[in-house]
Legacy VTK file of the C-alpha trace (Angstrom):
# vtk DataFile Version 3.0
C-alpha trace
ASCII
DATASET POLYDATA
POINTS 85 float
-166.294 -77.985 5.856
-167.152 -79.259 2.389
-164.678 -82.131 2.722
-166.295 -83.161 6.009
-169.715 -83.148 4.359
-168.495 -85.383 1.539
-167.016 -87.880 4.008
-170.133 -87.765 6.206
-172.403 -88.332 3.213
-170.249 -91.318 2.221
-170.983 -92.835 5.629
-174.682 -92.139 5.236
-174.665 -93.743 1.790
-173.228 -96.891 3.333
-175.738 -96.834 6.173
-178.730 -96.401 3.887
-177.474 -99.062 1.459
-176.813 -96.806 -1.483
-175.292 -98.350 -4.567
-171.672 -99.407 -4.332
-170.984 -96.812 -7.030
-171.642 -94.122 -4.420
-168.251 -94.836 -2.862
-166.162 -93.983 -5.981
-168.442 -91.022 -6.657
-167.794 -89.649 -3.173
-164.065 -90.326 -3.552
-164.054 -88.457 -6.855
-165.898 -85.491 -5.381
-163.482 -85.331 -2.434
-160.544 -85.653 -4.805
-161.767 -82.864 -7.070
-162.440 -80.661 -4.072
-158.896 -81.201 -2.828
-157.379 -80.530 -6.239
-159.457 -77.377 -6.681
-158.283 -76.008 -3.340
-154.618 -76.516 -4.213
-154.673 -75.843 -7.960
-152.746 -72.564 -7.991
-150.130 -73.801 -5.556
-149.578 -76.951 -7.606
-149.317 -74.989 -10.843
-146.795 -72.517 -9.457
-144.735 -75.275 -7.890
-144.663 -77.228 -11.159
-143.548 -74.098 -13.028
-140.463 -73.682 -10.853
-139.356 -77.278 -11.369
-140.932 -79.334 -8.626
-143.286 -81.323 -10.838
-142.364 -84.633 -9.174
-143.270 -83.266 -5.752
-146.619 -82.020 -7.045
-147.397 -85.345 -8.721
-146.559 -87.202 -5.526
-148.755 -84.912 -3.455
-151.688 -85.281 -5.858
-151.276 -89.060 -5.892
-151.260 -89.187 -2.079
-154.315 -86.932 -2.037
-156.097 -89.310 -4.409
-155.260 -92.339 -2.276
-156.364 -90.533 0.890
-159.693 -89.573 -0.714
-160.351 -93.155 -1.765
-159.345 -94.554 1.624
-161.299 -92.072 3.740
-164.536 -92.303 1.776
-164.209 -96.082 1.594
-163.679 -96.361 5.327
-166.731 -94.212 6.006
-168.897 -96.034 3.462
-168.028 -99.465 4.832
-168.344 -98.223 8.413
-171.883 -97.161 7.586
-172.573 -100.612 6.141
-171.122 -102.264 9.261
-173.131 -100.074 11.641
-176.336 -100.889 9.792
-175.519 -104.587 9.830
-174.645 -104.588 13.535
-177.767 -102.651 14.472
-179.926 -105.327 12.869
-181.792 -103.052 10.473
LINES 1 86
85 0 1 2 3 4 5 6 7 8 9 10 11 12 13 14 15 16 17 18 19 20 21 22 23 24 25 26 27 28 29 30 31 32 33 34 35 36 37 38 39 40 41 42 43 44 45 46 47 48 49 50 51 52 53 54 55 56 57 58 59 60 61 62 63 64 65 66 67 68 69 70 71 72 73 74 75 76 77 78 79 80 81 82 83 84
């Protein structure tokens, strides 16, 4: 639920013309939320020798956070522009 709220707020920031710095801030908050949810699993997996797998998963999570918040932010900008406001 918290991840949905972060993505939704990113869209609202785009719609209400928030600073462009809102997009990386939302991506960082989504990224930290994702890492916090999977911290223990990543630590245990790294301890048994799968550090490369964990690093790959965290990198993909980071890219997904940046892409999803960016898509929502710019969708909000596009909707505002198309609505003529």
